[in-house]
C-alpha positions as CSV (number, residue, x, y, z in Angstrom):
1,M,-52.4,1.4,2.0
2,L,-51.7,0.7,-1.7
3,E,-48.1,0.7,-2.7
4,Q,-47.3,3.1,-5.5
5,P,-44.7,2.1,-8.1
6,W,-42.2,4.7,-6.9
7,Q,-42.4,3.6,-3.3
8,V,-39.9,1.1,-2.0
9,K,-40.2,-1.2,0.9
10,E,-37.5,-2.4,3.3
11,T,-36.4,-6.0,3.1
12,E,-34.0,-8.3,4.9
13,V,-30.6,-9.3,3.3
14,N,-28.7,-12.5,4.2
15,E,-30.1,-12.9,7.7
16,V,-28.3,-9.8,8.9
17,N,-31.4,-7.5,8.8
18,F,-29.8,-4.8,6.6
19,P,-32.7,-2.5,5.7
20,T,-32.4,-2.4,1.9
21,M,-33.8,0.1,-0.4
22,T,-33.5,-0.9,-4.0
23,V,-34.4,1.6,-6.7
24,W,-34.4,0.8,-10.4
25,F,-34.1,3.7,-12.8
26,R,-33.5,4.3,-16.5
27,P,-30.5,6.5,-17.3
28,F,-31.2,9.8,-19.0
29,H,-28.2,9.7,-21.2
30,S,-28.8,8.0,-24.6
31,T,-25.4,6.3,-24.8
32,V,-26.0,4.2,-21.6
33,R,-28.3,1.3,-22.0
34,G,-30.3,-0.7,-19.5
35,F,-31.3,-0.1,-15.9
36,F,-29.2,0.7,-12.9
37,R,-29.7,-0.7,-9.4
38,V,-29.1,1.7,-6.5
39,S,-29.0,0.1,-3.1
40,N,-27.9,0.9,0.4
41,A,-27.2,-2.8,1.1
42,P,-23.5,-3.6,1.7
43,R,-21.6,-4.2,-1.5
44,F,-19.8,-7.3,-0.1
45,A,-22.6,-9.3,1.6
46,Y,-22.0,-11.3,4.7
47,N,-20.6,-14.7,4.0
48,P,-21.9,-17.2,6.6
49,G,-19.3,-19.8,5.6
50,M,-16.4,-17.7,6.8
51,P,-16.7,-15.8,10.1
52,H,-15.5,-12.2,10.2
53,G,-12.1,-11.6,11.6
54,T,-10.8,-15.1,11.0
55,A,-7.0,-15.1,11.3
56,W,-4.9,-15.8,8.2
57,A,-2.8,-18.9,8.2
58,D,0.8,-18.8,6.8
59,D,-0.2,-21.1,3.9
60,E,-3.0,-18.7,3.0
61,E,-0.7,-15.7,3.0
62,R,1.8,-17.5,0.8
63,L,-1.0,-18.1,-1.7
64,L,-1.5,-14.4,-2.1
65,R,1.6,-14.3,-4.3
66,T,0.5,-17.2,-6.5
67,L,-3.1,-16.7,-7.6
68,S,-5.4,-13.9,-8.8
69,D,-7.6,-12.3,-6.2
70,Q,-10.8,-13.8,-7.6
71,D,-9.4,-17.4,-7.8
72,L,-8.0,-17.1,-4.3
73,A,-11.3,-15.8,-2.9
74,Q,-13.1,-18.9,-4.2
75,R,-10.4,-21.3,-3.1
76,L,-10.2,-19.9,0.5
77,S,-13.9,-19.1,0.8
78,R,-13.1,-15.5,1.7
79,T,-14.6,-12.4,0.1
80,L,-12.7,-10.6,-2.6
81,R,-12.5,-7.6,-0.4
82,A,-10.8,-9.6,2.3
83,I,-8.2,-10.9,-0.1
84,I,-7.5,-7.4,-1.5
85,L,-7.3,-5.9,2.0
86,R,-4.9,-8.6,3.3
87,R,-2.6,-8.2,0.2
88,H,-2.5,-4.5,0.8
89,Q,-1.7,-4.9,4.5
90,L,1.3,-7.2,3.6
91,H,2.4,-4.9,0.7
92,I,2.1,-7.7,-1.8
93,P,1.7,-6.6,-5.4
94,K,-1.1,-8.0,-7.5
95,F,-0.4,-11.4,-9.0
96,H,0.8,-11.0,-12.7
97,S,0.5,-7.2,-12.2
98,R,2.0,-5.1,-15.0
99,R,3.2,-2.6,-12.5
100,R,6.9,-3.0,-11.7
101,P,8.1,-1.8,-8.3
102,W,10.6,1.1,-8.2
103,T,14.1,0.2,-7.2
104,Q,16.2,2.3,-4.9
105,A,18.7,3.1,-7.8
106,E,15.8,4.3,-10.0
107,E,14.4,6.6,-7.3
108,E,17.8,8.1,-6.6
109,L,18.2,9.0,-10.3
110,L,14.8,10.6,-10.6
111,G,15.2,14.3,-11.5
112,T,18.8,13.9,-12.7
113,M,17.8,13.6,-16.4
114,P,14.8,14.6,-18.4
115,D,11.7,12.4,-17.8
116,R,11.6,11.1,-21.4
117,R,15.2,9.9,-21.3
118,F,14.7,8.4,-17.9
119,A,11.6,6.5,-19.2
120,R,13.5,5.2,-22.2
121,K,16.5,4.2,-20.2
122,F,14.5,2.3,-17.5
123,K,11.7,1.0,-19.8
124,R,8.9,2.9,-18.0
125,S,6.2,5.1,-19.3
126,V,6.8,8.8,-19.3
127,R,3.6,9.3,-17.2
128,S,4.8,6.9,-14.5
129,V,8.1,8.7,-14.3
130,I,6.4,12.1,-13.9
131,V,3.9,10.7,-11.3
132,R,6.7,9.1,-9.2
133,R,8.9,12.2,-9.4
134,C,5.9,14.4,-8.3
135,E,5.1,12.0,-5.4
136,K,8.6,12.2,-4.1
137,G,8.6,16.0,-4.4
138,I,11.5,16.0,-6.8
139,P,11.5,19.1,-9.1
140,L,11.7,19.0,-12.8
141,L,15.2,19.0,-14.2
142,R,16.0,22.4,-15.6
143,R,19.3,22.7,-17.3
144,L,20.9,26.1,-17.2
145,K,22.1,27.4,-20.5
146,R,25.8,28.0,-20.5
147,R,26.9,31.6,-20.6
148,W,29.8,32.1,-23.0
149,T,32.6,34.3,-21.7
150,P,35.1,36.2,-23.9
151,A,37.8,33.7,-22.8
152,D,35.6,30.9,-24.1
153,D,35.1,32.7,-27.4
154,K,38.9,33.0,-27.8
155,L,39.3,29.2,-27.7
156,L,36.8,28.7,-30.6
157,G,39.2,29.3,-33.6
158,A,42.4,28.3,-31.9
159,R,41.5,24.6,-31.2
160,P,39.3,21.9,-32.8
161,D,35.7,21.8,-31.6
162,A,36.1,18.5,-29.9
163,Q,38.9,19.8,-27.7
164,V,37.0,23.0,-26.8
165,A,34.0,20.9,-25.9
166,L,36.1,18.8,-23.6
167,L,37.7,21.8,-21.9
168,L,34.3,23.6,-21.3
169,G,32.3,20.5,-20.5
170,I,29.7,21.0,-23.2
171,S,28.7,19.2,-26.4
172,R,30.6,19.5,-29.7
173,L,27.3,20.6,-31.3
174,A,27.1,23.6,-28.9
175,V,30.7,24.6,-29.6
176,S,30.2,24.4,-33.4
177,R,26.9,26.4,-33.3
178,R,28.6,29.1,-31.2
179,R,31.6,29.2,-33.6
180,Q,29.3,29.4,-36.7
181,R,27.2,32.1,-35.0
182,L,30.3,34.2,-34.5
183,G,31.5,33.5,-38.0
184,I,34.8,31.9,-36.9
185,P,36.2,29.2,-39.3
186,A,36.7,25.7,-38.0
187,R,40.2,24.5,-37.2
188,R,41.2,20.9,-37.8
């Protein structure tokens, strides 16, 4: 039977007899150039030089902290996937990773101040602060507006704004705005 151009035949891959179906197709979208290969062959092929399930030596595990994954895969004759998997199992961050682990003190302070201020204070991005706070289930900080009582209003003209702010536990700006809104002159 003649093979049509759209028909695909099964082949063998790396002596493991993976039935492979490779299809080449041209993308429909004009911004993507070239052809794509779609295959059901394993993404990380079998490496006959390193048997599967080989135990990791202590020296090899120490190297996980010193080299990039690709360099280490070549040096140890292991697949890139094996290197990444082992690093994740041992909770080792990527070598020269830009991600900085969260400290216990930082996690305790999450949600105690606005996310932008927290990010500035600890030199993190606002997005990373928001993501971490949400992962921990910490709600967004919502400051309650202070309700002014008649006793608080009586203090406004009688003492300087700085003293009233200290007594009430609020900012001097809040005191001066309230005093100005009520039309009370400042006392020095």
